[in-house]
C-alpha positions as CSV (number, residue, x, y, z in Angstrom):
1,M,103.6,-17.6,6.9
2,D,103.4,-15.4,3.8
3,K,100.3,-14.0,3.9
4,K,98.7,-15.2,0.4
5,L,95.9,-12.8,-1.6
6,K,92.1,-13.0,-2.2
7,I,91.2,-12.4,-5.6
8,G,88.2,-12.4,-7.9
9,I,88.5,-13.5,-11.4
10,T,86.0,-12.2,-13.9
11,C,85.8,-13.7,-17.5
12,Y,83.5,-15.3,-20.9
13,P,83.5,-19.1,-19.2
14,T,82.4,-20.3,-22.6
15,L,84.6,-21.0,-25.1
16,G,87.0,-18.6,-25.8
17,G,90.9,-17.7,-25.4
18,S,90.0,-15.4,-22.9
19,G,88.1,-17.6,-21.1
20,V,91.1,-20.2,-21.1
21,V,93.6,-18.3,-20.3
22,A,91.8,-16.6,-17.2
23,T,90.8,-19.8,-15.7
24,E,94.1,-21.6,-16.4
25,L,95.4,-18.8,-14.6
26,G,93.2,-18.8,-11.7
27,K,94.1,-22.5,-11.3
28,L,97.7,-21.6,-11.4
29,L,97.4,-19.1,-8.6
30,A,95.2,-21.6,-6.3
31,E,98.7,-24.0,-6.5
32,K,100.5,-21.5,-4.9
33,G,98.0,-20.9,-2.1
34,H,96.2,-18.0,-3.1
35,E,92.6,-17.6,-2.5
36,I,90.2,-17.4,-6.1
37,H,86.8,-16.7,-6.6
38,F,85.2,-17.0,-9.8
39,I,82.4,-15.0,-10.5
40,T,80.6,-15.7,-13.6
41,H,77.5,-16.6,-15.2
42,S,78.3,-20.0,-15.5
43,M,81.4,-22.6,-14.3
44,P,84.2,-21.8,-16.3
45,F,84.4,-25.1,-18.5
46,R,88.1,-25.4,-18.2
47,L,87.6,-25.2,-14.2
48,G,87.5,-28.7,-13.9
49,K,88.9,-30.7,-10.7
50,F,88.1,-29.7,-7.1
51,D,90.4,-27.2,-5.5
52,K,90.4,-26.0,-1.7
53,N,91.6,-22.6,-3.1
54,I,89.0,-22.1,-5.6
55,Y,85.2,-21.0,-5.1
56,Y,83.0,-20.6,-8.0
57,H,80.0,-18.0,-7.3
58,E,77.2,-17.8,-9.9
59,V,75.3,-14.3,-11.6
60,E,72.0,-14.7,-11.5
61,V,70.2,-11.9,-13.8
62,S,67.3,-10.8,-12.4
63,E,64.3,-11.2,-14.8
64,Y,62.1,-8.3,-12.8
65,Y,58.9,-7.3,-15.8
66,V,60.0,-3.7,-16.2
67,F,63.2,-4.6,-17.7
68,R,62.7,-5.0,-21.6
69,Y,66.7,-6.5,-21.4
70,P,67.7,-8.5,-18.3
71,P,70.4,-6.1,-17.0
72,Y,73.3,-8.9,-16.4
73,D,76.3,-6.0,-15.9
74,L,73.7,-4.4,-13.2
75,S,73.5,-7.9,-12.1
76,L,77.3,-8.6,-12.2
77,A,78.7,-5.7,-10.5
78,S,76.5,-6.7,-7.6
79,K,77.6,-10.0,-7.6
80,L,81.3,-8.6,-7.4
81,A,80.7,-6.4,-4.5
82,Q,79.0,-9.0,-2.6
83,V,81.9,-11.2,-2.9
84,A,84.4,-9.1,-2.2
85,Q,82.5,-8.0,0.7
86,M,81.7,-11.4,1.9
87,K,85.6,-12.8,1.2
88,E,87.7,-9.7,2.1
89,L,88.5,-9.9,-1.4
90,D,91.9,-7.8,-2.2
91,L,91.8,-7.5,-6.2
92,L,89.4,-8.3,-8.7
93,H,91.0,-9.2,-12.1
94,V,88.8,-9.1,-15.2
95,H,89.2,-10.2,-18.2
96,Y,87.9,-7.8,-20.9
97,A,86.7,-4.4,-20.8
98,I,83.4,-4.3,-21.3
99,P,81.5,-5.5,-20.0
100,H,83.8,-6.7,-16.7
101,A,86.3,-3.9,-16.3
102,V,83.1,-1.5,-16.1
103,C,81.2,-4.0,-13.7
104,A,84.0,-4.2,-11.3
105,L,84.7,-0.3,-11.0
106,L,81.2,-0.2,-9.8
107,A,81.8,-2.8,-7.3
108,K,84.5,-1.0,-6.0
109,Q,82.6,1.9,-5.8
110,M,80.2,0.1,-3.7
111,V,82.9,-1.6,-1.6
112,G,85.9,0.8,-1.1
113,S,88.7,2.3,-2.8
114,H,90.9,-0.6,-0.9
115,L,89.4,-3.2,-3.7
116,K,91.7,-3.0,-6.2
117,V,90.9,-3.5,-10.1
118,L,93.3,-5.2,-12.9
119,T,92.1,-5.3,-16.1
120,T,93.1,-7.5,-18.8
121,L,92.8,-6.5,-22.6
122,H,91.8,-10.3,-24.7
123,G,91.6,-8.5,-28.7
124,T,87.6,-7.8,-29.4
125,D,87.1,-5.1,-26.2
126,I,89.5,-3.2,-27.8
127,T,89.8,-4.4,-32.2
128,V,86.0,-4.3,-32.4
129,L,84.2,-2.9,-29.9
130,G,86.9,-0.3,-29.1
131,Q,85.5,1.3,-32.9
132,D,82.6,1.3,-31.9
133,Q,81.9,5.6,-31.4
134,S,78.7,4.5,-29.3
135,I,80.9,3.1,-26.5
136,S,84.6,3.7,-26.9
137,D,84.2,6.5,-24.5
138,L,83.0,3.9,-21.8
139,I,86.1,1.3,-22.8
140,R,88.1,4.3,-22.4
141,Y,86.7,5.2,-18.8
142,A,87.3,1.2,-18.0
143,I,90.6,1.1,-19.1
144,N,91.9,4.6,-17.3
145,E,90.2,4.1,-14.1
146,S,91.3,0.7,-13.5
147,D,94.3,0.2,-11.3
148,G,95.8,-1.9,-13.4
149,V,96.1,-2.9,-17.0
150,T,97.7,-5.6,-18.9
151,A,97.4,-7.2,-22.5
152,V,97.9,-10.3,-24.5
153,S,100.3,-9.4,-27.1
154,D,102.5,-5.5,-28.0
155,D,100.3,-5.5,-31.2
156,L,97.3,-5.0,-28.7
157,I,99.0,-2.7,-26.7
158,Q,99.9,-0.8,-29.4
159,E,96.2,-0.5,-31.0
160,T,94.6,-0.1,-27.5
161,R,96.6,3.6,-27.6
162,S,96.0,4.3,-31.2
163,L,92.3,3.6,-31.3
164,L,91.5,5.2,-27.6
165,D,94.3,7.8,-27.4
166,I,95.3,5.6,-23.8
167,S,98.7,6.8,-22.8
168,R,98.6,5.3,-19.6
169,P,101.1,1.9,-18.8
170,I,99.8,-1.0,-20.1
171,D,101.8,-4.2,-18.9
172,L,102.4,-6.7,-21.7
173,T,101.6,-10.5,-19.9
174,Y,101.5,-13.3,-23.1
175,N,98.9,-15.9,-22.8
176,F,100.5,-19.1,-21.6
177,V,100.0,-22.9,-22.0
178,D,100.7,-25.3,-18.8
179,K,103.3,-27.8,-19.9
180,R,102.2,-30.1,-17.9
181,V,98.8,-30.6,-20.0
182,Y,100.4,-29.8,-23.6
183,Y,103.3,-31.5,-24.4
184,P,103.7,-34.2,-27.1
185,R,102.3,-37.3,-27.3
186,D,101.9,-41.3,-28.3
187,I,98.5,-40.6,-30.2
188,C,99.0,-43.5,-32.7
189,K,96.1,-45.7,-31.9
190,L,94.1,-42.5,-31.9
191,R,95.4,-41.4,-34.6
192,Q,94.1,-44.3,-36.9
193,Q,90.8,-43.9,-36.3
194,F,91.2,-40.5,-37.8
195,A,93.3,-41.0,-41.2
196,R,95.4,-43.4,-42.7
197,P,99.2,-43.9,-42.3
198,D,100.3,-42.3,-45.4
199,E,97.6,-39.6,-44.8
200,K,98.2,-36.4,-43.2
201,I,96.3,-34.7,-41.1
202,L,95.8,-30.9,-40.7
203,I,93.6,-28.8,-38.0
204,H,92.1,-25.8,-37.2
205,I,90.3,-24.5,-34.1
206,S,88.1,-21.6,-33.5
207,N,84.7,-20.2,-32.6
208,F,83.8,-20.2,-36.1
209,R,83.6,-16.0,-36.6
210,P,84.2,-14.3,-39.7
211,V,87.4,-13.0,-38.2
212,K,88.9,-16.4,-38.2
213,R,88.6,-16.7,-41.9
214,V,87.6,-20.4,-41.3
215,S,87.0,-20.7,-45.5
216,D,90.5,-19.8,-46.2
217,V,91.0,-23.0,-44.2
218,V,89.4,-25.0,-46.6
219,D,90.9,-23.3,-49.3
220,I,94.2,-24.1,-47.9
221,F,93.1,-27.9,-47.6
222,A,91.8,-28.2,-51.4
223,K,95.1,-27.0,-52.8
224,V,97.3,-29.0,-50.5
225,S,95.0,-32.0,-50.7
226,K,95.5,-32.3,-54.3
227,K,99.2,-32.8,-54.2
228,I,99.1,-34.9,-51.1
229,P,97.1,-37.5,-49.1
230,A,95.6,-35.4,-46.3
231,R,92.4,-35.2,-44.0
232,L,91.2,-31.9,-42.1
233,L,90.0,-32.0,-38.6
234,F,87.5,-28.4,-37.7
235,V,86.7,-28.7,-34.1
236,G,84.7,-26.1,-32.3
237,E,81.2,-24.2,-33.0
238,G,80.2,-20.9,-34.4
239,P,78.1,-18.6,-36.8
240,E,80.6,-19.5,-40.0
241,L,79.7,-23.1,-39.2
242,S,76.8,-24.0,-41.4
243,K,78.6,-22.0,-44.0
244,I,81.8,-24.0,-43.9
245,I,79.7,-27.5,-43.8
246,S,78.2,-26.5,-47.0
247,K,81.0,-25.2,-48.8
248,V,83.0,-28.7,-48.1
249,K,80.4,-30.2,-50.0
250,E,80.1,-28.1,-52.6
251,L,84.4,-28.7,-53.4
252,G,83.7,-32.4,-53.1
253,L,85.9,-32.4,-49.7
254,A,83.4,-34.2,-47.3
255,D,85.0,-37.6,-47.4
256,K,88.1,-35.8,-46.1
257,V,86.9,-33.3,-43.8
258,T,85.5,-34.2,-40.0
259,F,83.7,-31.9,-37.6
260,C,84.8,-32.6,-33.9
261,G,82.5,-29.7,-32.7
262,R,83.5,-28.5,-29.7
263,Q,86.5,-30.7,-27.5
264,D,87.2,-30.0,-23.9
265,D,90.8,-32.2,-24.3
266,V,92.0,-30.0,-26.8
267,A,95.5,-31.6,-26.0
268,Q,94.2,-34.7,-27.5
269,V,92.8,-33.6,-30.4
270,I,95.8,-31.3,-31.0
271,S,98.2,-34.0,-31.2
272,L,96.4,-35.9,-33.8
273,A,97.7,-33.6,-36.7
274,D,100.6,-32.6,-38.4
275,V,100.2,-28.7,-39.1
276,M,97.6,-26.2,-37.6
277,L,95.8,-23.9,-39.7
278,L,95.7,-20.2,-38.8
279,P,94.6,-17.9,-41.1
280,S,92.7,-14.9,-38.8
281,E,91.5,-11.6,-40.0
282,K,92.9,-10.5,-36.5
283,E,94.1,-12.6,-33.6
284,S,95.3,-10.7,-30.9
285,F,97.6,-13.3,-29.9
286,G,96.2,-16.6,-31.4
287,L,96.1,-19.4,-28.2
288,V,95.4,-22.1,-30.3
289,A,98.7,-21.3,-31.8
290,L,100.6,-21.7,-28.9
291,E,98.9,-24.7,-28.0
292,A,100.1,-26.6,-31.0
293,M,103.3,-25.4,-30.6
294,A,103.4,-26.9,-27.4
295,C,102.2,-29.9,-28.6
296,G,104.8,-29.8,-31.1
297,V,102.6,-29.0,-33.9
298,P,103.9,-26.5,-36.2
299,T,101.6,-23.2,-37.6
300,V,101.1,-22.1,-40.6
301,G,99.1,-18.7,-40.2
302,S,98.6,-14.8,-41.4
303,N,100.5,-12.3,-40.3
304,A,98.4,-10.4,-38.7
305,G,97.9,-8.7,-35.2
306,G,99.9,-10.7,-32.3
307,I,100.3,-13.8,-34.4
308,P,103.9,-13.1,-35.1
309,E,105.1,-12.3,-31.7
310,L,104.1,-15.7,-31.1
311,I,105.0,-17.6,-34.1
312,T,108.5,-16.6,-36.1
313,H,108.2,-17.2,-39.7
314,N,110.6,-20.0,-40.7
315,E,111.6,-20.7,-37.3
316,S,108.6,-21.4,-35.7
317,G,106.4,-22.0,-38.1
318,F,104.8,-19.7,-41.5
319,L,103.3,-16.7,-41.8
320,A,101.6,-15.4,-45.1
321,D,99.6,-12.4,-45.7
322,I,95.7,-12.2,-44.9
323,G,94.0,-14.4,-47.5
324,D,97.0,-15.8,-49.6
325,T,95.9,-18.6,-49.1
326,D,98.2,-20.3,-52.3
327,L,101.3,-19.0,-50.4
328,M,100.0,-21.1,-47.1
329,A,99.7,-24.0,-48.9
330,E,102.8,-24.4,-50.4
331,Y,104.4,-23.5,-46.6
332,V,102.1,-26.5,-45.5
333,L,102.9,-28.8,-48.2
334,R,106.9,-27.7,-47.6
335,L,106.1,-28.7,-44.5
336,L,104.9,-31.8,-45.0
337,T,106.7,-32.9,-47.8
338,D,110.5,-32.2,-46.2
339,E,110.9,-34.1,-42.8
340,E,114.2,-32.4,-41.7
341,L,112.7,-29.3,-42.1
342,Y,109.2,-30.3,-40.2
343,Q,112.0,-31.8,-37.7
344,R,113.7,-28.5,-37.0
345,I,110.5,-26.5,-36.9
346,A,108.8,-28.9,-34.5
347,E,111.5,-28.7,-32.4
348,A,111.8,-24.5,-32.2
349,C,108.1,-24.9,-31.4
350,L,108.7,-26.9,-28.4
351,Y,111.3,-24.9,-27.3
352,R,109.6,-21.3,-27.5
353,A,106.5,-22.8,-26.1
354,R,108.3,-24.4,-22.9
355,F,110.9,-21.1,-22.3
356,T,108.9,-18.1,-23.9
357,F,105.2,-18.9,-22.6
358,C,106.1,-20.7,-19.5
359,N,103.3,-21.2,-17.3
360,D,105.1,-20.3,-14.4
361,L,106.6,-17.9,-15.5
362,I,103.4,-15.8,-16.6
363,C,101.5,-16.3,-13.5
364,K,104.8,-14.9,-11.5
365,Q,104.2,-11.9,-14.1
366,Y,100.8,-11.8,-13.4
367,E,101.6,-11.9,-9.2
368,E,104.1,-9.0,-9.5
369,I,101.6,-6.8,-10.8
370,Y,98.9,-7.8,-8.7
371,Y,101.3,-7.1,-5.4
372,R,101.7,-3.7,-7.4
373,V,98.5,-2.7,-7.8
374,L,98.3,-3.0,-4.1
375,G,101.3,-1.2,-3.2
376,R,102.6,-4.3,-1.6
377,E,105.9,-5.8,-1.4
378,M,106.0,-9.0,-2.9
379,P,106.9,-12.1,-0.1
380,E,110.8,-13.2,-0.6
381,A,110.0,-16.7,-0.4
382,Q,107.5,-15.9,-3.8
383,R,109.8,-13.0,-5.0
384,L,113.3,-14.9,-5.2
385,Q,111.3,-18.3,-6.1
386,E,112.6,-19.4,-10.0
387,P,110.0,-20.2,-12.9
388,N,110.3,-24.0,-13.1
389,C,110.4,-23.8,-16.9
């Protein structure tokens, strides 16, 4: 029997695309028989049901009175080393260069060079922190010293090279969705609780940070709702939420907008909608757009970052320049008033999500990278297995 890998995974376990992808990847790897150890400060919110191949190790931060700030980074590095030794891990797969890759490299120094570190870049560790000169050298060190590095879009790879003068190889591994979870659903009865039969539903899901330009979502909806009966669903929480609630009230849209808060069953919520809005200033990939795509819901968004690698304009969605809410609203109206166009775009969404961003395909790519980083041959049975897309 082929020996499976023992992999430690560290990510931000709360709401956010990187944590979702890291958790879902761990679950897929566990299904394939690999032993997966999540090492985080709290239980990843998408971890879900029990699996005999999945283990969780909580990082507890020391509150020693000498420390002005709790030293989470040191506690994480210590825990990574402890679990790696105790469970004889082959590899640490960390999501985000700061602080996770730095902590993993420190753990490797404690455990030994046989422990390998794979770092996945998701976006803000480069696009925001990478521009901060006080820590850019640390990020560069984390990337260059990792045994392997992946990024979720080609745009992110190019930005990493440009901002940090990185020349080492970086593997492109797109985000993915599990086709068993994200698919078109019949939610007619549930939809009746949110909208009348003649109303269209627009949706936005995010962490409500300024980079998401959630105010643009309100502007787009205001323009659309003047032309056709429509409702808007907001899903998520974050720093801009109170400002958005105020803007909705000021524009007299409160009776047409529902704030759903954080939701665990994202596939069910997305299936309520006719269009996803993603007008972000920067997206390294845009996972919510892929989740919508897999449910047959087209996205209208900004031509920013990695979004064009996910959405082909006028084929599997529509893209406009950042801040061009007039054009985005026009695209939404075009979709919602032309049934033939809508069906063509929706079918293209389903095809692209299933065959380009297939969970089995991306999982196998990661497995191939793991074995390469470890300097081992991938077992023939795994190498020859065709992805079930």
